C-alpha positions as CSV (number, residue, x, y, z in Angstrom):
1,X,-36.9,69.3,108.8
2,X,-36.3,70.9,105.5
3,X,-33.1,73.1,104.5
4,X,-35.0,74.7,101.5
5,X,-36.7,78.0,101.8
6,X,-40.2,79.1,100.3
7,X,-38.9,80.6,97.3
8,X,-36.6,77.2,96.8
9,X,-39.5,75.1,97.3
10,X,-41.8,77.2,94.7
11,X,-39.1,77.2,92.1
12,X,-38.8,73.5,92.6
13,X,-42.4,72.6,92.1
14,X,-42.8,75.0,89.2
15,X,-39.8,73.3,87.8
16,X,-41.5,69.9,88.4
17,X,-44.9,70.9,87.1
18,X,-42.9,72.3,83.8
19,X,-41.4,69.0,83.6
20,X,-44.6,67.1,83.8
21,X,-46.2,69.3,81.2
22,X,-43.4,68.5,78.7
23,X,-43.9,64.8,79.4
24,X,-47.8,65.1,78.8
25,X,-46.9,66.4,75.6
26,X,-45.0,63.5,74.4
27,X,-47.1,61.0,75.9
28,X,-49.9,62.7,73.9
29,X,-47.7,62.7,70.6
30,X,-47.0,58.8,71.4
31,X,-50.9,58.1,71.9
32,X,-51.8,59.9,68.8
33,X,-49.1,57.6,66.8
34,X,-50.3,54.7,68.6
35,X,-51.8,53.0,65.4
36,X,-48.7,53.9,63.4
37,X,-48.1,51.7,60.4
38,X,-45.8,53.4,58.2
39,X,-41.9,53.2,59.0
40,X,-41.6,56.9,59.4
41,X,-44.4,57.3,61.9
42,X,-43.2,54.2,63.9
43,X,-39.9,55.9,64.0
44,X,-41.5,59.0,65.0
45,X,-43.5,57.3,67.7
46,X,-40.4,55.5,69.0
47,X,-38.5,59.1,69.4
48,X,-41.0,60.3,71.3
49,X,-41.7,56.9,73.2
50,X,-38.0,57.3,74.3
51,X,-37.8,61.1,74.9
52,X,-41.0,60.3,77.0
53,X,-38.7,57.6,79.0
54,X,-36.3,60.1,79.5
55,X,-38.6,62.6,81.2
56,X,-40.2,60.0,83.5
57,X,-36.4,59.5,84.7
58,X,-35.5,62.8,84.9
59,X,-38.8,63.3,86.9
60,X,-38.3,60.3,89.4
61,X,-34.6,61.4,90.0
62,X,-35.7,65.1,90.5
63,X,-38.5,63.7,93.2
64,X,-36.0,62.1,95.0
65,X,-33.5,65.0,95.4
66,X,-36.3,67.7,96.0
67,X,-38.3,65.6,98.5
68,X,-35.1,64.9,100.5
69,X,-34.2,68.9,100.6
70,X,-37.5,69.1,101.8
71,X,-37.4,67.1,104.6
72,X,-40.0,64.4,103.1
73,X,-37.5,61.8,103.7
74,X,-40.4,59.0,103.8
75,X,-41.5,59.9,100.1
76,X,-37.8,60.3,98.9
77,X,-37.0,57.1,100.1
78,X,-39.7,55.6,98.0
79,X,-39.1,57.4,94.9
80,X,-35.2,56.2,95.4
81,X,-36.6,52.6,96.0
82,X,-38.4,52.8,92.4
83,X,-35.0,54.7,91.0
84,X,-33.1,51.8,92.0
85,X,-35.5,49.1,90.6
86,X,-35.1,50.9,87.2
87,X,-31.7,51.0,87.3
88,X,-31.6,55.0,87.6
89,X,-30.1,55.5,91.2
90,X,-26.4,55.1,91.2
91,X,-25.9,57.2,94.6
92,X,-28.3,58.3,97.0
93,X,-29.1,61.7,99.0
94,X,-27.0,61.6,102.2
95,X,-30.4,61.2,104.4
96,X,-31.6,58.5,102.4
97,X,-28.2,56.6,102.3
98,X,-28.0,56.8,105.9
99,X,-31.4,55.2,106.3
100,X,-31.1,52.4,103.4
101,X,-30.2,49.4,104.7
102,X,-29.4,47.9,101.2
103,X,-26.5,50.7,100.8
104,X,-24.6,49.3,103.8
105,X,-21.6,47.3,103.1
């Protein structure tokens, strides 16, 4: 069961959509620089690529938190598992921690 109000859910979804739109803009810039050859263009592609990777991580971690708060435990666990594989998750949401066998001593 979710402990989020409808307003909180809408706010979370809008925030997630805004982050995703920002990530897409970064991806478009990286794609435009795909054939870069000058040192300046390569550096710019690397900067945008790193920013895109940071945004991907932020989106994944935000998904874990929001899905868990919404009561979508299985989806949150799947995202958390991906985050752990990527080395991004150092702690878990309480419901995930309680059901993740790899977190038991």
